[in-house]
TORDREN-379838 format. One line per field, with one value per atom (N, C-alpha, C): x, y, z; residue number from 1. Coordinates in Angstrom, 2 decimals. Layout:
px: [X / ...]
py: [Y / ...]
pz: [Z / ...]
n: [NUM / ...]
END
This chain:
px: [-58.57 / -58.63 / -57.85 / -57.59 / -57.12 / -55.51 / -55.30 / -53.76 / -53.17 / -54.29 / -53.86 / -53.73 / -54.74 / -54.62 / -53.51 / -52.93 / -51.89 / -50.46 / -50.54 / -49.53 / -49.23 / -50.34 / -50.40 / -49.92 / -50.47 / -50.07 / -48.43 / -48.03 / -46.81 / -45.77 / -46.30 / -45.30 / -45.65 / -46.56 / -46.47 / -45.69 / -45.70 / -44.88 / -43.09 / -43.30 / -41.57 / -41.44 / -41.99 / -41.79 / -41.58 / -42.52 / -42.20 / -41.16 / -40.73 / -39.45 / -38.49 / -38.41 / -37.26 / -37.07 / -38.05 / -38.40 / -37.63 / -38.12 / -37.46 / -36.09 / -35.61 / -33.95 / -33.54 / -33.85 / -33.02 / -32.98 / -34.01 / -33.70 / -33.45 / -33.41 / -32.78 / -31.18 / -30.47 / -29.00 / -28.54 / -29.66 / -29.12 / -30.15 / -29.84 / -30.11 / -30.86 / -31.96 / -32.91 / -33.56 / -32.97 / -33.58 / -33.45 / -34.15 / -34.45 / -33.69 / -33.47 / -32.50 / -33.45 / -33.14 / -33.88 / -33.08 / -32.69 / -31.88 / -31.54 / -30.48 / -30.19 / -28.81 / -28.12 / -26.79 / -26.54 / -25.47 / -24.97 / -23.60 / -23.09 / -21.85 / -21.76 / -21.21 / -21.29 / -22.79 / -23.88 / -25.15 / -26.25 / -27.32 / -28.24 / -29.42 / -29.35 / -30.38 / -30.78 / -31.47 / -32.06 / -31.47 / -31.68 / -31.56 / -32.29 / -32.81 / -33.74 / -33.15 / -33.18 / -33.09 / -33.24 / -32.93 / -33.19 / -32.08 / -31.67 / -30.28 / -30.10 / -29.51 / -29.59 / -27.99 / -27.92 / -26.52 / -26.59 / -25.75 / -25.62 / -24.70 / -24.73 / -23.83 / -23.14 / -23.51 / -22.69 / -21.54 / -21.57 / -20.46 / -20.41 / -21.59 / -21.86 / -22.92 / -22.77 / -23.97 / -24.37 / -25.78 / -26.34 / -27.38 / -27.34 / -28.20 / -28.82 / -30.25 / -30.75 / -31.47 / -31.72 / -32.30 / -31.96 / -32.23 / -32.36 / -31.57 / -31.00 / -30.36 / -30.91 / -31.86 / -32.12 / -31.58 / -30.92 / -30.33 / -30.31 / -30.22 / -30.05 / -28.64 / -28.14 / -26.81 / -27.17 / -26.26 / -26.03 / -26.14 / -26.95 / -26.90 / -25.39 / -25.14 / -23.64 / -23.45 / -24.20 / -24.40 / -24.89 / -25.20 / -25.66 / -24.65 / -24.91 / -23.78 / -23.20 / -21.96 / -21.56 / -22.27 / -22.75 / -23.62 / -24.81 / -25.58 / -26.72 / -27.57 / -28.70 / -29.23 / -30.95 / -31.63 / -32.81 / -33.88 / -33.39 / -34.21 / -35.02 / -35.99 / -36.56 / -38.25 / -39.02 / -40.49 / -41.19 / -42.17 / -43.28 / -42.44 / -41.70 / -41.19 / -40.27 / -39.55 / -38.07 / -38.67 / -39.26 / -39.61 / -38.75 / -37.49 / -36.50 / -35.84 / -35.23 / -34.67 / -33.63 / -33.20 / -31.84 / -30.66 / -31.70 / -30.79 / -31.05 / -30.95 / -31.10 / -30.36 / -31.24 / -30.79 / -30.52 / -29.91 / -30.13 / -30.49 / -31.43 / -32.00 / -31.63 / -31.05 / -30.66 / -31.43 / -31.69 / -32.46 / -31.49 / -30.83 / -30.17 / -30.48 / -31.09 / -31.18 / -30.11 / -29.89 / -28.58 / -28.71 / -27.75 / -27.50 / -25.90 / -25.77 / -24.38 / -24.18 / -22.89 / -22.57 / -21.46 / -21.12 / -19.67 / -19.29 / -18.59 / -18.09 / -18.28 / -18.85 / -19.34 / -17.96 / -17.61 / -16.40 / -17.07 / -17.60 / -18.13 / -17.08 / -17.49 / -16.44 / -16.49 / -17.94 / -18.57 / -19.87 / -20.69 / -21.91 / -22.86 / -22.08 / -22.87 / -22.58 / -20.89 / -20.61 / -20.38 / -20.54 / -20.06 / -19.92 / -18.47 / -18.29 / -18.84 / -19.34 / -19.67 / -19.17 / -18.25 / -17.44 / -18.26 / -18.76 / -19.63 / -19.73 / -19.86 / -19.88 / -20.47 / -21.13 / -21.77 / -22.19 / -23.25 / -23.58 / -24.92 / -25.19 / -26.62 / -27.02 / -28.17 / -28.84 / -29.21 / -28.82 / -29.16 / -29.78 / -31.20 / -31.93 / -31.61 / -31.22 / -31.02 / -32.03 / -32.49 / -33.24 / -32.33 / -31.98 / -31.14 / -31.47 / -30.97 / -31.26 / -29.99 / -30.46 / -29.47 / -29.76 / -28.87 / -29.37 / -29.66 / -28.62 / -28.85 / -28.62 / -29.29 / -29.22 / -29.40 / -29.03 / -29.11 / -30.57 / -31.37 / -32.73 / -32.55 / -33.75 / -33.96 / -35.24 / -35.17 / -36.41 / -37.32 / -38.74 / -39.73 / -39.83 / -39.95 / -39.81 / -41.39 / -41.74 / -42.97 / -44.00 / -44.09 / -44.91 / -45.76 / -46.27 / -47.21 / -46.82 / -45.53 / -45.20 / -45.12 / -45.74 / -45.55 / -44.05 / -43.59 / -42.44 / -42.84 / -42.43 / -43.14 / -41.90 / -40.65 / -39.30 / -38.47 / -37.58 / -36.37 / -36.51 / -36.18 / -36.30 / -35.16 / -35.24 / -33.86 / -32.90 / -31.52 / -30.59 / -30.73 / -30.86 / -30.98 / -32.11 / -32.68 / -33.66 / -32.87 / -33.69 / -33.04 / -34.17 / -33.84 / -34.80 / -34.39 / -35.45 / -34.99 / -34.94 / -34.08 / -34.04 / -33.68 / -34.11 / -33.85 / -32.73 / -31.92 / -31.33 / -30.78 / -30.25 / -30.08 / -28.63 / -27.97 / -26.71 / -26.16 / -25.19 / -24.88 / -23.96 / -23.95 / -23.10 / -22.60 / -21.36 / -20.53 / -20.59 / -21.12 / -21.35 / -20.48 / -19.76 / -19.04 / -19.33 / -19.82 / -20.35 / -20.05 / -18.95 / -18.58 / -19.48 / -19.69 / -20.65 / -20.00 / -20.29 / -19.96 / -21.63 / -22.09 / -23.06 / -23.55 / -24.45 / -24.14 / -25.44 / -25.20 / -26.59 / -27.15 / -27.57 / -28.11 / -28.98 / -29.77 / -30.89 / -30.99 / -31.62 / -31.60 / -32.65 / -33.21 / -34.47 / -34.08 / -33.30 / -33.02 / -31.67 / -31.37 / -29.91 / -29.72 / -28.46 / -28.24 / -26.72 / -26.32 / -25.54 / -24.79 / -23.44 / -22.64 / -22.25 / -21.89 / -21.13 / -20.49 / -19.17 / -19.04 / -19.53 / -20.02 / -20.74 / -20.35 / -19.62 / -19.21 / -19.91 / -20.46 / -21.16 / -20.51 / -20.18 / -19.30 / -20.06 / -19.85 / -20.88 / -20.21 / -20.89 / -19.96 / -20.51 / -21.33 / -21.62 / -20.90 / -21.00 / -20.17 / -19.91 / -19.20 / -18.73 / -19.26 / -19.77 / -20.53 / -19.69 / -19.64 / -18.71 / -19.65 / -19.89 / -20.57 / -20.87 / -21.55 / -21.81 / -23.16 / -23.42 / -25.07 / -25.35 / -26.31 / -26.75 / -28.09 / -28.05 / -29.25 / -29.75 / -31.09 / -31.83 / -32.13 / -31.67 / -31.71 / -32.96 / -33.70 / -34.72 / -35.14 / -35.27 / -35.75 / -34.67 / -34.63 / -33.38 / -32.39 / -31.49 / -29.97 / -29.35 / -29.38 / -28.27 / -29.07 / -28.23 / -28.83 / -29.15 / -30.03 / -30.22 / -28.90 / -27.82 / -26.60 / -25.95 / -25.80 / -25.27 / -26.09 / -27.40 / -28.03 / -27.78 / -27.37 / -27.02 / -25.44 / -24.68 / -23.35 / -23.05 / -24.40 / -24.15 / -23.61]
py: [-71.57 / -70.58 / -70.66 / -72.07 / -72.27 / -72.58 / -72.71 / -72.77 / -71.04 / -70.28 / -68.86 / -68.17 / -68.48 / -67.91 / -68.62 / -69.80 / -70.48 / -69.96 / -69.46 / -68.80 / -67.51 / -66.60 / -65.47 / -65.41 / -66.27 / -66.45 / -66.55 / -67.33 / -67.65 / -66.76 / -65.96 / -64.79 / -63.97 / -63.53 / -62.51 / -62.99 / -64.25 / -64.70 / -64.59 / -64.90 / -64.90 / -63.34 / -62.40 / -61.09 / -60.39 / -60.71 / -60.40 / -60.75 / -62.25 / -62.67 / -62.06 / -61.42 / -60.97 / -59.68 / -58.89 / -57.61 / -57.61 / -58.59 / -58.58 / -58.91 / -59.70 / -59.92 / -58.81 / -57.85 / -56.76 / -55.66 / -55.37 / -54.29 / -54.89 / -55.83 / -56.65 / -56.54 / -56.48 / -56.31 / -55.24 / -54.43 / -52.83 / -51.78 / -50.60 / -49.55 / -48.54 / -48.00 / -47.02 / -45.92 / -44.75 / -43.72 / -42.39 / -41.52 / -39.91 / -39.02 / -38.02 / -36.69 / -35.70 / -34.42 / -33.35 / -32.33 / -30.93 / -30.31 / -28.91 / -28.18 / -26.91 / -26.65 / -25.63 / -25.75 / -24.50 / -23.76 / -22.55 / -22.21 / -21.14 / -20.92 / -19.69 / -19.56 / -18.21 / -18.39 / -19.20 / -19.25 / -19.78 / -19.90 / -20.16 / -21.01 / -22.13 / -23.18 / -24.25 / -25.44 / -26.55 / -27.91 / -29.09 / -30.09 / -31.47 / -32.13 / -33.19 / -34.50 / -35.84 / -36.71 / -37.98 / -39.03 / -40.52 / -41.15 / -42.01 / -42.62 / -44.28 / -44.69 / -46.52 / -46.65 / -47.41 / -48.10 / -49.67 / -50.30 / -51.37 / -52.48 / -53.27 / -54.14 / -53.32 / -52.19 / -51.50 / -50.95 / -51.12 / -50.46 / -49.40 / -49.57 / -48.76 / -47.80 / -46.33 / -45.59 / -44.80 / -44.91 / -43.94 / -42.86 / -41.87 / -40.78 / -40.04 / -39.84 / -39.10 / -38.03 / -36.80 / -35.56 / -34.19 / -33.23 / -31.94 / -30.80 / -29.88 / -28.85 / -27.48 / -26.68 / -25.57 / -24.26 / -23.57 / -22.27 / -20.95 / -19.81 / -18.37 / -17.94 / -17.20 / -16.39 / -15.11 / -14.28 / -12.76 / -12.52 / -11.92 / -12.05 / -11.30 / -12.31 / -12.10 / -10.96 / -10.18 / -9.51 / -8.04 / -8.03 / -6.97 / -5.97 / -4.54 / -3.45 / -3.27 / -2.68 / -2.61 / -1.30 / -0.17 / 1.02 / 0.82 / -0.27 / -0.41 / 0.21 / 0.78 / 1.23 / 1.06 / 0.28 / 0.02 / 1.42 / 2.39 / 3.54 / 3.77 / 4.33 / 4.60 / 4.85 / 4.84 / 5.14 / 4.38 / 4.72 / 4.00 / 3.82 / 4.83 / 4.82 / 3.55 / 3.66 / 2.54 / 1.29 / 0.56 / -0.78 / -1.65 / -1.14 / -2.01 / -3.07 / -4.08 / -5.15 / -5.00 / -4.51 / -4.21 / -5.48 / -6.43 / -7.80 / -8.73 / -8.42 / -9.24 / -10.70 / -11.50 / -13.02 / -13.56 / -14.46 / -15.38 / -16.85 / -17.54 / -18.61 / -19.93 / -21.00 / -22.26 / -23.54 / -24.32 / -25.71 / -26.76 / -27.63 / -28.69 / -30.09 / -30.57 / -32.10 / -32.76 / -33.93 / -34.27 / -35.90 / -36.67 / -38.02 / -38.31 / -38.91 / -39.23 / -40.43 / -40.97 / -42.16 / -42.26 / -43.34 / -43.46 / -44.65 / -44.32 / -45.53 / -45.10 / -46.31 / -45.92 / -46.82 / -45.92 / -46.60 / -46.64 / -47.78 / -48.06 / -47.74 / -46.83 / -46.28 / -47.03 / -47.01 / -47.88 / -48.06 / -48.50 / -48.98 / -47.64 / -46.64 / -45.33 / -44.21 / -44.56 / -43.45 / -44.28 / -43.45 / -43.76 / -42.75 / -42.94 / -41.91 / -42.17 / -41.22 / -41.63 / -40.70 / -41.19 / -40.43 / -40.41 / -39.29 / -39.60 / -37.88 / -38.04 / -37.24 / -37.50 / -36.60 / -36.95 / -35.65 / -35.64 / -34.86 / -34.51 / -33.04 / -32.59 / -31.56 / -31.27 / -30.44 / -29.27 / -28.10 / -26.87 / -26.08 / -25.57 / -24.75 / -23.20 / -22.35 / -20.99 / -19.75 / -19.23 / -18.08 / -16.82 / -15.74 / -15.04 / -13.37 / -12.28 / -11.13 / -10.53 / -9.76 / -9.73 / -8.56 / -7.98 / -6.94 / -5.36 / -5.31 / -4.17 / -2.89 / -2.01 / -0.50 / 0.72 / 1.87 / 2.97 / 3.41 / 3.60 / 3.64 / 5.08 / 5.88 / 7.27 / 7.47 / 8.54 / 8.80 / 9.33 / 9.28 / 10.34 / 11.34 / 12.51 / 13.70 / 14.20 / 14.79 / 15.39 / 14.44 / 14.92 / 14.14 / 14.98 / 15.83 / 16.98 / 17.37 / 17.45 / 18.33 / 17.30 / 16.07 / 14.97 / 14.63 / 14.13 / 13.23 / 11.82 / 11.00 / 9.66 / 8.68 / 9.16 / 8.67 / 8.40 / 8.10 / 7.98 / 6.63 / 6.24 / 5.16 / 4.55 / 2.98 / 2.35 / 2.79 / 2.49 / 3.16 / 2.44 / 1.31 / 0.54 / -0.05 / -0.56 / -1.59 / -2.76 / -3.84 / -5.37 / -6.23 / -7.23 / -8.52 / -9.29 / -10.54 / -11.71 / -12.92 / -13.88 / -14.80 / -16.13 / -17.07 / -18.70 / -19.28 / -20.38 / -21.07 / -22.36 / -23.20 / -24.83 / -25.19 / -25.77 / -26.13 / -27.44 / -27.94 / -29.03 / -28.43 / -29.27 / -29.27 / -30.19 / -30.33 / -31.26 / -30.98 / -31.86 / -31.93 / -33.08 / -32.41 / -33.37 / -32.89 / -34.15 / -34.05 / -34.98 / -35.19 / -36.02 / -35.92 / -36.89 / -36.87 / -37.79 / -37.25 / -37.97 / -38.13 / -39.56 / -39.59 / -40.22 / -39.62 / -39.94 / -41.05 / -42.24 / -43.12 / -43.60 / -42.65 / -43.37 / -44.31 / -44.48 / -45.50 / -45.87 / -47.10 / -47.91 / -47.23 / -46.03 / -45.65 / -43.99 / -43.47 / -41.80 / -41.97 / -40.55 / -39.89 / -38.63 / -38.02 / -36.75 / -37.06 / -36.20 / -36.02 / -34.71 / -34.43 / -33.21 / -33.55 / -32.45 / -32.52 / -31.17 / -31.32 / -29.96 / -30.21 / -29.05 / -29.39 / -28.31 / -28.97 / -28.44 / -28.83 / -27.31 / -27.45 / -26.59 / -27.05 / -26.45 / -26.49 / -25.28 / -25.37 / -24.10 / -23.86 / -22.78 / -21.23 / -21.27 / -19.93 / -19.53 / -20.14 / -19.89 / -21.09 / -21.10 / -22.22 / -21.77 / -22.85 / -22.78 / -23.71 / -22.89 / -23.99 / -23.66 / -24.49 / -24.39 / -25.79 / -25.83 / -27.11 / -27.25 / -28.66 / -28.90 / -29.96 / -29.70 / -30.55 / -31.06 / -32.44 / -32.86 / -33.89 / -33.92 / -34.98 / -36.41 / -37.46 / -38.38 / -39.63 / -40.31 / -41.08 / -42.19 / -43.49 / -44.60 / -45.81 / -46.73 / -48.23 / -47.80 / -47.47 / -46.70 / -47.97 / -48.87 / -49.86 / -51.33 / -52.10 / -53.64 / -53.96 / -54.62 / -55.61 / -55.75 / -56.19 / -56.51 / -55.50 / -54.20 / -52.85 / -52.45 / -52.70 / -52.15 / -53.05 / -54.49 / -55.31 / -54.75 / -54.06 / -53.64 / -52.47 / -51.82 / -50.55 / -50.54]
pz: [-79.77 / -79.10 / -77.50 / -77.13 / -76.19 / -76.42 / -77.73 / -77.94 / -77.84 / -78.51 / -78.58 / -77.02 / -75.94 / -74.67 / -74.09 / -74.32 / -73.56 / -74.17 / -75.24 / -75.75 / -75.57 / -75.26 / -74.91 / -73.30 / -72.38 / -71.09 / -70.96 / -71.79 / -71.64 / -72.26 / -73.58 / -73.36 / -72.38 / -72.10 / -70.65 / -69.86 / -69.29 / -68.24 / -68.46 / -69.74 / -70.15 / -70.34 / -70.72 / -70.76 / -69.33 / -68.63 / -67.12 / -66.54 / -66.80 / -66.48 / -66.74 / -68.14 / -68.76 / -68.23 / -67.90 / -67.29 / -66.38 / -65.08 / -63.83 / -63.47 / -64.53 / -64.43 / -65.22 / -66.28 / -66.70 / -65.66 / -64.94 / -63.64 / -62.44 / -62.28 / -61.42 / -61.47 / -62.66 / -62.82 / -63.55 / -63.76 / -64.68 / -63.80 / -63.67 / -62.98 / -63.95 / -63.78 / -64.19 / -63.40 / -63.73 / -62.72 / -63.65 / -62.98 / -63.41 / -62.61 / -63.32 / -62.72 / -62.91 / -61.80 / -62.23 / -61.20 / -61.84 / -60.87 / -61.62 / -60.89 / -61.34 / -61.84 / -62.32 / -62.98 / -63.09 / -62.49 / -62.88 / -63.01 / -63.42 / -63.77 / -64.55 / -65.95 / -66.78 / -67.17 / -66.67 / -67.15 / -66.05 / -66.17 / -65.24 / -65.37 / -65.12 / -65.56 / -64.86 / -65.41 / -65.02 / -66.09 / -65.46 / -66.50 / -65.91 / -66.61 / -66.19 / -67.46 / -67.29 / -67.94 / -67.29 / -67.97 / -67.93 / -67.85 / -67.03 / -67.21 / -66.70 / -67.57 / -67.51 / -67.16 / -66.29 / -65.90 / -66.45 / -67.12 / -67.58 / -66.92 / -66.15 / -65.57 / -64.49 / -63.91 / -62.97 / -63.57 / -65.31 / -65.66 / -66.80 / -67.32 / -68.67 / -68.37 / -69.07 / -68.53 / -69.93 / -70.01 / -71.16 / -70.48 / -71.06 / -70.39 / -71.86 / -71.55 / -72.45 / -71.51 / -71.93 / -71.09 / -72.02 / -71.10 / -71.67 / -70.66 / -71.21 / -70.37 / -70.73 / -69.95 / -70.26 / -69.81 / -69.85 / -69.14 / -70.14 / -69.30 / -70.09 / -69.49 / -70.39 / -69.82 / -70.71 / -70.33 / -70.84 / -72.12 / -72.93 / -74.23 / -74.95 / -75.55 / -76.22 / -77.25 / -77.71 / -78.54 / -78.05 / -76.80 / -76.19 / -76.14 / -76.56 / -76.50 / -74.89 / -74.75 / -73.07 / -73.00 / -73.78 / -73.28 / -73.32 / -73.37 / -73.72 / -72.16 / -72.36 / -71.02 / -71.39 / -70.65 / -70.52 / -70.59 / -70.24 / -70.03 / -68.66 / -68.62 / -67.31 / -67.66 / -66.45 / -66.83 / -67.42 / -68.13 / -68.92 / -70.52 / -71.00 / -72.36 / -72.08 / -71.12 / -70.87 / -70.58 / -71.53 / -71.29 / -71.79 / -72.06 / -72.54 / -71.22 / -71.40 / -70.68 / -70.12 / -69.01 / -68.74 / -68.44 / -68.34 / -68.11 / -69.24 / -70.84 / -71.55 / -71.96 / -71.95 / -71.84 / -73.10 / -73.71 / -74.54 / -73.94 / -74.42 / -74.03 / -74.67 / -74.20 / -74.64 / -74.33 / -75.35 / -74.75 / -75.65 / -75.13 / -75.39 / -75.18 / -76.07 / -76.30 / -76.16 / -75.42 / -75.67 / -75.26 / -75.76 / -75.35 / -75.03 / -73.99 / -73.36 / -73.04 / -73.16 / -73.00 / -72.11 / -71.14 / -70.58 / -69.42 / -68.51 / -67.77 / -66.29 / -65.36 / -64.23 / -63.30 / -62.32 / -61.19 / -59.86 / -59.33 / -58.13 / -57.19 / -56.13 / -55.11 / -53.81 / -53.63 / -52.29 / -52.39 / -51.62 / -51.58 / -51.78 / -51.20 / -51.06 / -52.21 / -52.91 / -53.80 / -55.18 / -56.18 / -57.66 / -58.46 / -59.27 / -60.08 / -61.58 / -62.33 / -63.60 / -64.42 / -65.35 / -66.62 / -67.85 / -68.19 / -69.49 / -70.26 / -71.60 / -72.54 / -73.40 / -74.47 / -75.61 / -76.61 / -77.36 / -78.29 / -77.93 / -78.43 / -78.10 / -79.31 / -79.07 / -80.27 / -79.67 / -80.13 / -78.96 / -79.89 / -79.12 / -79.75 / -78.74 / -79.58 / -79.03 / -79.67 / -78.30 / -78.82 / -78.35 / -79.17 / -78.88 / -79.38 / -78.89 / -78.99 / -80.00 / -80.96 / -81.97 / -82.85 / -83.76 / -84.63 / -83.78 / -82.96 / -81.64 / -82.84 / -82.30 / -83.38 / -82.19 / -82.58 / -81.52 / -81.77 / -80.79 / -80.83 / -81.01 / -81.84 / -82.09 / -81.56 / -80.53 / -79.93 / -80.90 / -80.38 / -81.13 / -80.46 / -81.16 / -80.51 / -80.49 / -79.51 / -79.15 / -78.43 / -77.39 / -76.31 / -75.76 / -76.21 / -75.65 / -74.45 / -74.09 / -72.99 / -71.64 / -71.92 / -70.69 / -71.02 / -69.34 / -69.29 / -69.19 / -70.06 / -69.71 / -69.51 / -69.37 / -69.32 / -70.40 / -69.99 / -71.56 / -71.94 / -73.35 / -74.03 / -73.79 / -74.26 / -74.29 / -75.09 / -74.89 / -75.99 / -77.12 / -77.26 / -78.19 / -78.68 / -79.67 / -80.12 / -80.73 / -80.62 / -81.43 / -81.52 / -81.95 / -82.38 / -81.79 / -81.82 / -81.47 / -82.32 / -82.31 / -83.59 / -83.12 / -83.58 / -83.18 / -84.38 / -83.81 / -84.43 / -83.90 / -84.72 / -83.90 / -84.43 / -83.58 / -83.67 / -82.84 / -83.12 / -82.41 / -81.26 / -80.43 / -78.97 / -78.32 / -77.75 / -77.37 / -75.58 / -75.12 / -73.44 / -72.51 / -71.65 / -70.96 / -69.64 / -68.66 / -67.40 / -66.51 / -66.14 / -65.17 / -63.54 / -63.14 / -61.94 / -60.86 / -59.65 / -58.49 / -57.83 / -57.88 / -57.11 / -55.61 / -54.92 / -53.52 / -53.54 / -53.01 / -53.23 / -51.66 / -50.66 / -49.49 / -49.43 / -50.54 / -50.65 / -51.95 / -52.00 / -53.26 / -54.39 / -53.96 / -54.85 / -54.73 / -53.83 / -54.42 / -53.88 / -53.96 / -54.11 / -54.39 / -55.01 / -55.17 / -55.93 / -57.30 / -57.67 / -57.66 / -57.92 / -58.31 / -59.36 / -60.09 / -61.50 / -61.92 / -62.67 / -63.41 / -64.63 / -65.45 / -66.78 / -67.54 / -68.63 / -69.77 / -71.08 / -71.78 / -72.93 / -73.89 / -75.21 / -76.17 / -77.63 / -78.01 / -79.84 / -80.35 / -81.35 / -82.19 / -81.78 / -81.09 / -80.69 / -79.34 / -78.35 / -77.02 / -76.44 / -75.48 / -74.46 / -73.14 / -72.40 / -71.17 / -69.87 / -68.71 / -67.68 / -66.42 / -65.87 / -64.37 / -63.73 / -62.58 / -61.96 / -61.78 / -61.74 / -61.61 / -60.45 / -59.69 / -58.63 / -59.00 / -58.95 / -59.14 / -58.03 / -57.80 / -57.36 / -58.41 / -57.60 / -58.70 / -57.95 / -58.79 / -58.10 / -58.98 / -58.76 / -59.33 / -58.93 / -59.60 / -59.07 / -59.43 / -58.17 / -58.28 / -58.22 / -57.28 / -57.28 / -56.92 / -56.74 / -56.62 / -55.12 / -54.69 / -53.24 / -52.38 / -52.88 / -52.40 / -51.92 / -52.65 / -52.06 / -50.70 / -50.35 / -49.47 / -48.26 / -48.30 / -47.21 / -46.73 / -47.93 / -47.42 / -46.81 / -46.38 / -45.63 / -44.33]
n: [1 / 1 / 1 / 2 / 2 / 2 / 3 / 3 / 3 / 4 / 4 / 4 / 5 / 5 / 5 / 6 / 6 / 6 / 7 / 7 / 7 / 8 / 8 / 8 / 9 / 9 / 9 / 10 / 10 / 10 / 11 / 11 / 11 / 12 / 12 / 12 / 13 / 13 / 13 / 14 / 14 / 14 / 15 / 15 / 15 / 16 / 16 / 16 / 17 / 17 / 17 / 18 / 18 / 18 / 19 / 19 / 19 / 20 / 20 / 20 / 21 / 21 / 21 / 22 / 22 / 22 / 23 / 23 / 23 / 24 / 24 / 24 / 25 / 25 / 25 / 26 / 26 / 26 / 27 / 27 / 27 / 28 / 28 / 28 / 29 / 29 / 29 / 30 / 30 / 30 / 31 / 31 / 31 / 32 / 32 / 32 / 33 / 33 / 33 / 34 / 34 / 34 / 35 / 35 / 35 / 36 / 36 / 36 / 37 / 37 / 37 / 38 / 38 / 38 / 39 / 39 / 39 / 40 / 40 / 40 / 41 / 41 / 41 / 42 / 42 / 42 / 43 / 43 / 43 / 44 / 44 / 44 / 45 / 45 / 45 / 46 / 46 / 46 / 47 / 47 / 47 / 48 / 48 / 48 / 49 / 49 / 49 / 50 / 50 / 50 / 51 / 51 / 51 / 52 / 52 / 52 / 53 / 53 / 53 / 54 / 54 / 54 / 55 / 55 / 55 / 56 / 56 / 56 / 57 / 57 / 57 / 58 / 58 / 58 / 59 / 59 / 59 / 60 / 60 / 60 / 61 / 61 / 61 / 62 / 62 / 62 / 63 / 63 / 63 / 64 / 64 / 64 / 65 / 65 / 65 / 66 / 66 / 66 / 67 / 67 / 67 / 68 / 68 / 68 / 69 / 69 / 69 / 70 / 70 / 70 / 71 / 71 / 71 / 72 / 72 / 72 / 73 / 73 / 73 / 74 / 74 / 74 / 75 / 75 / 75 / 76 / 76 / 76 / 77 / 77 / 77 / 78 / 78 / 78 / 79 / 79 / 79 / 80 / 80 / 80 / 81 / 81 / 81 / 82 / 82 / 82 / 83 / 83 / 83 / 84 / 84 / 84 / 85 / 85 / 85 / 86 / 86 / 86 / 87 / 87 / 87 / 88 / 88 / 88 / 89 / 89 / 89 / 90 / 90 / 90 / 91 / 91 / 91 / 92 / 92 / 92 / 93 / 93 / 93 / 94 / 94 / 94 / 95 / 95 / 95 / 96 / 96 / 96 / 97 / 97 / 97 / 98 / 98 / 98 / 99 / 99 / 99 / 100 / 100 / 100 / 101 / 101 / 101 / 102 / 102 / 102 / 103 / 103 / 103 / 104 / 104 / 104 / 105 / 105 / 105 / 106 / 106 / 106 / 107 / 107 / 107 / 108 / 108 / 108 / 109 / 109 / 109 / 110 / 110 / 110 / 111 / 111 / 111 / 112 / 112 / 112 / 113 / 113 / 113 / 114 / 114 / 114 / 115 / 115 / 115 / 116 / 116 / 116 / 117 / 117 / 117 / 118 / 118 / 118 / 119 / 119 / 119 / 120 / 120 / 120 / 121 / 121 / 121 / 122 / 122 / 122 / 123 / 123 / 123 / 124 / 124 / 124 / 125 / 125 / 125 / 126 / 126 / 126 / 127 / 127 / 127 / 128 / 128 / 128 / 129 / 129 / 129 / 130 / 130 / 130 / 131 / 131 / 131 / 132 / 132 / 132 / 133 / 133 / 133 / 134 / 134 / 134 / 135 / 135 / 135 / 136 / 136 / 136 / 137 / 137 / 137 / 138 / 138 / 138 / 139 / 139 / 139 / 140 / 140 / 140 / 141 / 141 / 141 / 142 / 142 / 142 / 143 / 143 / 143 / 144 / 144 / 144 / 145 / 145 / 145 / 146 / 146 / 146 / 147 / 147 / 147 / 148 / 148 / 148 / 149 / 149 / 149 / 150 / 150 / 150 / 151 / 151 / 151 / 152 / 152 / 152 / 153 / 153 / 153 / 154 / 154 / 154 / 155 / 155 / 155 / 156 / 156 / 156 / 157 / 157 / 157 / 158 / 158 / 158 / 159 / 159 / 159 / 160 / 160 / 160 / 161 / 161 / 161 / 162 / 162 / 162 / 163 / 163 / 163 / 164 / 164 / 164 / 165 / 165 / 165 / 166 / 166 / 166 / 167 / 167 / 167 / 168 / 168 / 168 / 169 / 169 / 169 / 170 / 170 / 170 / 171 / 171 / 171 / 172 / 172 / 172 / 173 / 173 / 173 / 174 / 174 / 174 / 175 / 175 / 175 / 176 / 176 / 176 / 177 / 177 / 177 / 178 / 178 / 178 / 179 / 179 / 179 / 180 / 180 / 180 / 181 / 181 / 181 / 182 / 182 / 182 / 183 / 183 / 183 / 184 / 184 / 184 / 185 / 185 / 185 / 186 / 186 / 186 / 187 / 187 / 187 / 188 / 188 / 188 / 189 / 189 / 189 / 190 / 190 / 190 / 191 / 191 / 191 / 192 / 192 / 192 / 193 / 193 / 193 / 194 / 194 / 194 / 195 / 195 / 195 / 196 / 196 / 196 / 197 / 197 / 197 / 198 / 198 / 198 / 199 / 199 / 199 / 200 / 200 / 200 / 201 / 201 / 201 / 202 / 202 / 202 / 203 / 203 / 203 / 204 / 204 / 204 / 205 / 205 / 205 / 206 / 206 / 206 / 207 / 207 / 207 / 208 / 208 / 208 / 209 / 209 / 209 / 210 / 210 / 210 / 211 / 211 / 211]
END
């Protein structure tokens, strides 16, 4: 029993030492923010920088864009009958993993060049057909109907994400980054800018003393 306890104690001590060494020489932090361009949405993720050089990101990007199949002459109608949405959106959720290289510019700034692949889940409006109004409402005017009917469908596709970022690090534990954001897939291509807060272990103690 004593041998088991001693072995367990040494294992915990060793693992804590490895844990401390890992986080002293590497950076692990989260990001959350907004993004916009020919779309509007948000993103969040976890980031790991190894040896101040190599970058790994796992996260999600959620956004909406103008429905790609909506007819140009679509009209939502008016009143109670006109319950259609005049600003129909396609919705995307892109789970992604990216890798890249870190360029340290100073104790407060670094550039992260990264790109990767994602799995994009799309909820979109499709099968637009001209609406046929129902005659006979008892003489009451409840408004006009939408000009088209449509249904919503879902699909999944691969996506390529490129998102180099400039990080500003006023503290060891929090900062912000700005990044152009490019998402390419078989359905459409999206271009915009992302602004995120970053929180976690962002840099080593040596960088604090260099301020």
